[in-house]
C-alpha positions as CSV (number, residue, x, y, z in Angstrom):
1,M,0.0,0.1,-0.1
2,K,2.8,2.4,0.8
3,P,4.1,2.8,-2.9
4,V,0.2,3.6,-4.1
5,Q,0.5,6.7,-1.4
6,A,3.7,8.0,-2.4
7,G,2.6,7.9,-6.3
8,N,-0.5,9.7,-5.0
9,A,1.3,12.3,-3.2
10,A,3.4,13.0,-6.0
11,I,0.4,13.2,-8.5
12,R,-1.0,16.1,-6.4
13,R,2.0,18.1,-6.8
14,T,2.8,17.5,-10.4
15,N,-1.0,17.1,-11.9
16,H,-0.2,19.7,-14.3
17,R,2.0,17.8,-16.0
18,G,-0.6,15.0,-16.9
19,R,-1.1,11.2,-17.0
20,R,2.5,10.1,-18.2
21,G,3.8,12.1,-15.5
22,A,1.9,10.7,-13.2
23,V,2.9,6.7,-14.1
24,A,6.5,8.3,-13.7
25,V,6.1,9.3,-10.3
26,M,4.4,6.3,-9.2
27,M,7.2,4.2,-10.5
28,G,9.5,6.5,-8.2
29,G,7.7,5.7,-5.3
30,V,8.4,2.3,-5.8
31,L,12.2,2.9,-6.3
32,L,11.6,4.8,-3.3
33,L,10.6,2.0,-1.2
34,G,13.3,0.0,-2.7
35,A,16.1,2.1,-1.8
36,A,14.5,2.6,1.8
37,C,15.3,-1.3,2.3
38,S,18.9,-0.8,1.2
39,S,21.7,-0.1,3.4
40,N,22.6,3.3,2.7
41,G,19.1,4.7,3.9
42,G,19.4,7.4,1.4
43,G,16.7,6.4,-1.4
44,G,14.4,9.2,-0.1
45,T,16.7,11.7,-2.2
46,A,15.8,9.8,-5.8
47,A,12.0,9.6,-4.7
48,G,11.8,13.5,-3.6
49,G,14.0,14.7,-6.0
50,G,15.4,16.8,-3.3
51,S,19.0,18.0,-2.5
52,N,21.4,15.4,-1.0
53,D,20.9,17.3,2.7
54,T,17.3,17.3,2.4
55,A,17.6,13.4,2.6
56,A,19.8,13.2,4.9
57,T,17.7,15.2,7.4
58,G,14.6,13.4,6.2
59,G,16.6,10.1,6.9
60,A,17.5,11.1,10.3
61,T,14.1,12.4,11.3
62,G,12.1,9.6,9.6
63,G,13.8,6.8,10.9
64,A,14.2,4.8,7.7
65,A,18.0,5.1,7.9
66,T,20.8,3.3,9.9
67,P,22.0,5.7,12.5
68,S,25.9,6.3,11.8
69,Q,28.5,4.8,14.2
70,E,31.8,5.6,15.0
71,T,34.8,3.0,14.1
72,P,35.5,1.2,17.9
73,K,39.2,2.0,19.0
74,A,41.9,-0.6,18.4
75,S,43.5,-2.1,21.3
76,T,47.4,-1.1,21.4
77,A,47.9,-4.4,22.8
78,V,49.3,-6.6,20.1
79,L,49.7,-10.5,20.7
80,N,52.2,-12.7,19.4
81,V,51.1,-16.6,19.1
82,E,53.6,-19.5,17.9
83,P,52.8,-21.3,16.4
84,K,50.5,-19.6,13.9
85,D,47.2,-20.7,12.7
86,G,47.1,-23.6,11.0
87,A,50.7,-25.0,11.6
88,V,51.3,-28.6,11.2
89,D,54.1,-30.8,12.2
90,V,54.5,-28.7,15.6
91,N,57.4,-30.0,17.9
92,P,55.8,-30.9,20.9
93,T,58.6,-30.1,23.1
94,N,58.3,-25.9,23.5
95,G,55.8,-25.7,20.9
96,V,53.7,-23.0,21.9
97,K,55.1,-19.5,23.0
98,V,52.2,-16.6,23.6
99,G,53.3,-13.4,23.9
100,V,52.1,-9.5,24.0
101,T,53.3,-6.1,23.3
102,G,51.4,-2.6,24.2
103,G,49.6,-4.7,27.1
104,K,49.2,-7.5,29.0
105,L,47.7,-11.2,28.8
106,T,44.3,-12.0,30.9
107,T,43.5,-14.9,29.6
108,V,45.6,-18.0,27.6
109,E,43.8,-21.2,27.2
110,V,45.3,-24.2,25.3
111,T,43.1,-27.0,24.8
112,D,43.6,-30.2,22.9
113,K,41.0,-31.7,20.7
114,D,39.0,-33.2,23.6
115,G,39.1,-30.5,25.2
116,K,41.7,-31.5,28.0
117,A,43.7,-28.3,29.0
118,V,47.2,-27.9,28.7
119,A,49.1,-26.8,31.9
120,G,50.9,-23.4,32.1
121,A,51.3,-19.9,33.4
122,I,51.1,-16.6,32.6
123,T,54.4,-14.9,33.6
124,A,54.8,-12.5,36.8
125,D,54.8,-9.1,34.6
126,G,52.2,-10.5,32.6
127,L,54.1,-10.6,29.1
128,G,54.5,-14.2,28.5
129,W,52.9,-17.7,28.3
130,A,54.3,-21.5,28.2
131,P,53.4,-24.5,29.0
132,S,54.8,-26.5,31.7
133,G,55.4,-29.7,29.8
134,A,55.6,-31.3,26.4
135,L,52.5,-31.2,24.4
136,T,51.4,-34.5,23.0
137,V,52.3,-36.0,19.6
138,G,50.0,-36.1,16.8
139,M,47.3,-33.8,18.6
140,A,45.1,-30.8,17.4
141,Y,45.2,-28.0,19.8
142,K,43.1,-24.6,19.9
143,V,44.8,-21.6,21.6
144,N,43.1,-19.0,22.8
145,V,44.7,-15.5,24.1
146,Q,43.2,-12.3,25.5
147,A,45.0,-9.0,26.5
148,T,44.2,-5.7,27.4
149,D,46.1,-2.5,27.4
150,P,46.5,0.3,29.5
151,A,43.2,1.7,28.4
152,G,41.1,-1.4,29.0
153,L,40.6,-2.6,25.4
154,V,40.8,-6.0,24.9
155,S,42.7,-7.7,22.1
156,A,42.2,-11.5,21.3
157,S,43.2,-14.2,19.4
158,T,42.0,-17.7,18.3
159,T,44.7,-20.1,16.3
160,T,45.0,-24.1,16.0
161,F,47.5,-26.1,15.1
162,T,48.8,-29.6,15.0
163,T,51.7,-31.5,16.6
164,L,53.8,-33.7,14.6
165,T,53.7,-37.6,14.6
166,P,57.0,-38.9,14.7
167,A,58.3,-41.4,12.1
168,K,61.1,-42.9,14.8
169,T,61.0,-43.8,18.1
170,V,63.2,-44.8,20.4
171,S,62.1,-48.4,22.3
172,T,62.5,-48.4,26.2
173,N,63.3,-51.3,28.5
174,D,63.8,-51.7,32.2
175,N,64.3,-54.5,34.7
176,I,61.0,-54.0,36.5
177,A,57.8,-56.0,36.3
178,D,54.6,-54.4,37.1
179,N,53.9,-54.8,41.2
180,A,56.8,-57.5,41.4
181,T,58.7,-57.3,44.7
182,Y,62.6,-56.5,45.3
183,G,64.9,-56.4,47.3
184,V,66.6,-53.5,49.3
185,G,69.2,-53.2,46.9
186,M,67.5,-53.1,43.8
187,I,68.6,-50.6,41.0
188,V,66.2,-49.6,38.4
189,S,67.8,-50.1,34.7
190,V,67.0,-48.3,31.5
191,K,68.1,-49.3,28.7
192,F,67.1,-47.8,24.9
193,N,67.9,-49.5,21.3
194,K,69.4,-46.3,20.2
195,A,71.7,-43.7,21.5
196,I,70.1,-40.6,23.5
197,K,71.2,-37.4,22.6
198,N,69.0,-35.2,24.7
199,Q,69.9,-37.2,28.3
200,D,68.2,-34.5,30.3
201,A,65.2,-34.7,28.7
202,V,64.8,-38.1,29.1
203,L,66.1,-38.1,32.8
204,N,63.3,-35.4,33.7
205,G,60.7,-37.6,31.8
206,I,61.2,-40.6,33.9
207,T,60.4,-40.1,37.5
208,F,59.8,-42.0,40.7
209,V,57.2,-41.6,43.6
210,A,58.0,-43.4,46.5
211,S,55.5,-43.8,49.9
212,D,58.2,-42.9,52.1
213,G,59.3,-40.1,50.4
214,T,62.9,-41.6,49.3
215,T,64.6,-39.7,46.7
216,V,66.0,-41.5,43.8
217,K,68.4,-40.2,41.5
218,G,69.5,-41.5,37.9
219,H,72.9,-42.0,36.2
220,W,73.7,-42.3,32.7
221,F,76.2,-45.1,31.7
222,G,76.8,-44.2,27.8
223,S,74.2,-43.1,25.5
224,Q,71.4,-46.0,26.0
225,R,71.7,-47.2,29.4
226,L,70.6,-45.4,32.7
227,D,70.1,-46.5,36.1
228,F,68.2,-45.1,38.9
229,R,69.1,-45.8,42.6
230,P,68.2,-44.0,46.2
231,E,71.2,-42.9,48.3
232,K,71.1,-46.1,50.8
233,Y,69.1,-49.1,50.6
234,W,65.4,-48.7,50.1
235,N,63.4,-49.2,53.2
236,P,61.7,-52.7,53.5
237,G,57.8,-52.1,52.3
238,T,58.6,-48.9,50.5
239,K,56.0,-48.9,47.5
240,V,57.2,-47.3,44.7
241,T,56.1,-46.3,41.1
242,I,58.0,-45.3,38.1
243,K,56.5,-42.6,36.3
244,Y,57.5,-42.8,32.4
245,R,56.4,-39.6,30.2
246,L,58.5,-40.0,27.5
247,K,56.3,-40.1,24.3
248,N,56.4,-36.4,23.8
249,V,60.0,-35.8,24.4
250,E,62.6,-35.7,21.5
251,V,65.3,-38.3,22.6
252,A,67.6,-37.3,19.6
253,P,67.0,-35.0,16.4
254,G,63.7,-36.4,15.1
255,I,63.3,-39.3,17.2
256,Y,61.1,-39.3,20.2
257,G,60.0,-41.6,23.2
258,D,57.7,-44.4,22.9
259,V,56.1,-44.9,26.3
260,D,53.9,-42.8,28.9
261,K,52.8,-45.0,31.5
262,D,53.4,-45.8,35.7
263,E,55.0,-48.8,36.5
264,P,54.4,-50.1,40.7
265,F,57.0,-52.2,42.5
266,V,57.4,-52.9,46.0
267,I,60.5,-53.5,48.2
268,G,60.1,-56.5,50.5
269,R,61.7,-57.8,53.5
270,S,65.5,-57.1,53.9
271,Q,68.1,-59.1,53.1
272,V,71.6,-57.8,52.8
273,S,75.0,-60.5,52.6
274,T,78.8,-60.1,53.1
275,A,81.2,-62.4,51.6
276,D,84.7,-62.1,52.9
277,S,87.5,-64.0,50.8
278,A,89.8,-64.2,53.6
279,T,87.7,-66.0,55.8
280,H,85.5,-68.4,53.3
281,Q,82.4,-67.2,55.3
282,M,79.4,-65.3,54.2
283,T,77.3,-63.3,56.5
284,V,73.5,-62.7,55.8
285,V,71.8,-60.6,57.6
286,R,68.0,-61.0,57.2
287,D,65.4,-58.5,58.9
288,G,68.4,-58.2,61.6
289,K,69.1,-61.6,62.1
290,S,72.5,-62.8,61.1
291,T,73.7,-65.9,59.5
292,V,77.0,-67.3,58.5
293,L,77.3,-69.8,55.9
294,P,80.9,-71.4,54.7
295,V,81.5,-70.8,50.8
296,T,84.5,-70.5,48.6
297,L,84.9,-67.5,46.5
298,G,87.4,-66.9,43.4
299,D,91.2,-68.4,43.7
300,A,94.4,-66.5,43.4
301,K,94.2,-66.9,39.5
302,N,90.8,-65.8,39.1
303,P,89.9,-63.5,42.4
304,S,86.4,-62.3,43.0
305,W,85.5,-58.6,42.3
306,N,85.4,-56.6,45.4
307,G,82.3,-54.2,45.9
308,T,78.2,-54.5,46.1
309,M,76.7,-56.6,43.1
310,V,72.8,-57.1,43.4
311,I,71.0,-60.4,42.7
312,S,69.6,-59.6,39.1
313,S,68.5,-63.0,38.2
314,K,67.6,-66.4,39.5
315,E,67.6,-69.6,37.4
316,K,67.2,-73.4,39.4
317,V,69.8,-74.7,37.1
318,T,71.9,-73.1,34.5
319,R,75.0,-74.1,32.1
320,M,78.1,-72.1,32.9
321,N,80.7,-72.1,30.1
322,S,84.1,-70.4,30.7
323,Q,84.4,-69.6,27.0
324,T,81.4,-67.3,27.5
325,V,83.6,-65.0,29.8
326,G,87.0,-65.0,28.5
327,L,88.4,-68.1,30.0
328,G,88.8,-70.0,27.6
329,A,88.2,-74.0,27.8
330,E,88.4,-73.9,31.5
331,Y,85.0,-75.1,32.3
332,D,81.8,-76.0,31.0
333,I,79.4,-77.1,33.6
334,Q,75.9,-78.1,32.2
335,D,74.0,-78.2,35.0
336,V,75.0,-75.6,37.4
337,P,72.2,-75.7,40.4
338,H,71.0,-72.4,42.4
339,A,72.6,-70.0,40.0
340,M,71.9,-66.1,40.9
341,R,73.7,-63.8,38.7
342,L,75.8,-60.9,40.2
343,T,77.5,-59.3,37.3
344,D,77.1,-59.1,33.5
345,S,80.7,-60.3,33.5
346,G,79.3,-63.8,34.8
347,T,79.8,-63.6,38.6
348,F,77.3,-65.6,40.2
349,V,75.9,-67.0,43.6
350,H,75.6,-70.4,43.0
351,G,75.6,-74.4,44.4
352,N,78.5,-76.6,44.1
353,Y,78.6,-80.0,44.1
354,W,82.0,-81.0,42.1
355,A,84.0,-80.2,45.1
356,N,84.0,-79.2,48.9
357,P,86.1,-76.3,49.8
358,F,83.3,-74.6,51.6
359,G,85.4,-72.7,54.6
360,K,88.3,-73.7,53.7
361,S,89.4,-72.2,50.7
362,N,89.2,-70.2,47.4
363,A,88.7,-72.3,44.5
364,S,86.5,-70.7,42.0
365,H,86.7,-68.9,38.9
366,G,85.3,-65.6,40.6
367,C,81.9,-66.8,41.8
368,V,80.5,-67.4,45.2
369,S,79.9,-71.1,45.6
370,M,78.3,-73.3,48.1
371,Q,77.6,-76.7,49.0
372,D,74.4,-78.2,46.9
373,V,74.0,-81.5,45.2
374,Q,73.7,-82.2,41.5
375,G,70.0,-80.9,40.5
376,G,70.0,-79.0,43.4
377,S,68.3,-79.5,47.1
378,D,65.9,-77.1,48.5
379,T,67.7,-78.7,52.0
380,S,71.1,-77.9,50.8
381,V,73.4,-74.4,52.0
382,A,72.9,-73.2,48.6
383,G,69.2,-74.4,48.2
384,K,68.1,-72.7,51.3
385,F,69.7,-69.3,50.4
386,F,68.3,-69.7,46.6
387,N,64.6,-69.7,48.4
388,D,65.4,-67.2,50.4
389,S,66.8,-64.4,48.1
390,M,65.0,-62.2,45.7
391,I,65.7,-60.6,42.7
392,G,67.4,-56.9,44.3
393,D,69.2,-58.4,47.4
394,P,72.5,-57.1,47.5
395,V,75.6,-59.1,48.0
396,T,79.0,-57.7,49.0
397,I,82.4,-59.3,48.5
398,K,85.3,-58.0,50.4
399,N,89.4,-58.8,51.0
400,S,89.6,-60.0,47.6
401,T,93.2,-59.2,46.0
402,S,90.9,-58.2,42.7
403,A,89.5,-54.5,41.6
404,T,86.3,-53.0,42.5
405,V,83.6,-53.9,40.4
406,K,82.6,-51.2,38.0
407,P,79.1,-50.0,38.7
408,D,77.9,-50.6,35.2
409,N,78.8,-54.4,35.4
410,G,75.4,-55.6,36.4
411,L,73.5,-53.8,39.1
412,S,76.7,-52.7,40.9
413,G,75.7,-48.9,41.2
414,W,76.3,-48.9,45.0
415,T,80.1,-48.7,44.3
416,M,79.6,-45.1,43.2
417,D,79.1,-42.5,45.7
418,F,75.9,-40.9,45.5
419,K,77.4,-37.5,45.0
420,N,78.7,-38.5,41.9
421,W,75.5,-40.5,40.8
């Protein structure tokens, strides 16, 4: 209806022009309505034929035009978010950095695709933010950031990126079984199948939590072995959890760890043994109670190592061949009973059924051996010691003419002073 009214009003002003003019003005009325729906709000000028000033005034007072607005003031806070929006294959180590100039950060939210927040904190000066740990490999992230300038004006940014999926990983293996029980001298030894370049990062990625608060330190032996122990023997009954967080750690250029897991174990009763090469006796202290056993140790040609070693494995019966330890054809015993390994170089505590030097002389090739029978007997000296022992029990040899065992020969790290560990 409005187009018709506008046309009639125009006819009254211009009736001296006749019917043709009326039709033209009616068309102008239609144009007026169409222009009034446009964004510039100035269609009335074309319809009425008035000046631009008149149209502007009419638009403002008539309500048909959109009120003019001032351009919002821009915040002087300039955000810098790394990585840039849409980035892929981002290094998960120190992969996110947020900074601002001309203002201070107020909000930084970094979440993965599942909505899990990444821990981090804005610096005390409000100028930066970084995550408190490594990001997850092969994960999509969103970063929401806000900052304000001195005038209180807000600057905001939302970006997304994806961390890299490693093409190469390193395998991680230790000597611990989940929920197993070990002796008070247990040393955790972690071995990698590739050389580790970023050793501090790997060390920080393996932590220990002990129920009694015991502090555990790690020590590198070369580039592929990392051993852990406390300053003194573990307290009996201590519950320990190893926390591996290596999947997001770049252990070497382009190579990442392969495991994120918790591995619990328990320290059992206390058993500490000391074998004396001079007296041919071994004193076993079990939960404070002492027992002395007759033994034989390494002879003058093959003296036993001095120092503290740890039982790392147990075999009811095993074969011992001198060629495997660099002693030529000295011996090859197919059925050594009750064998408990102390070093990688071939030192064992074991049963002996082929001789009887126990408590009298040193006649072995470096091992600590004790009375047994062929096939092994649970009632023999060796059999009883074997059954009373567990992996992680420390065995110290003293008064031998040999040198001290090296700390990386088996689990012999107790020979190293803790301050150097």
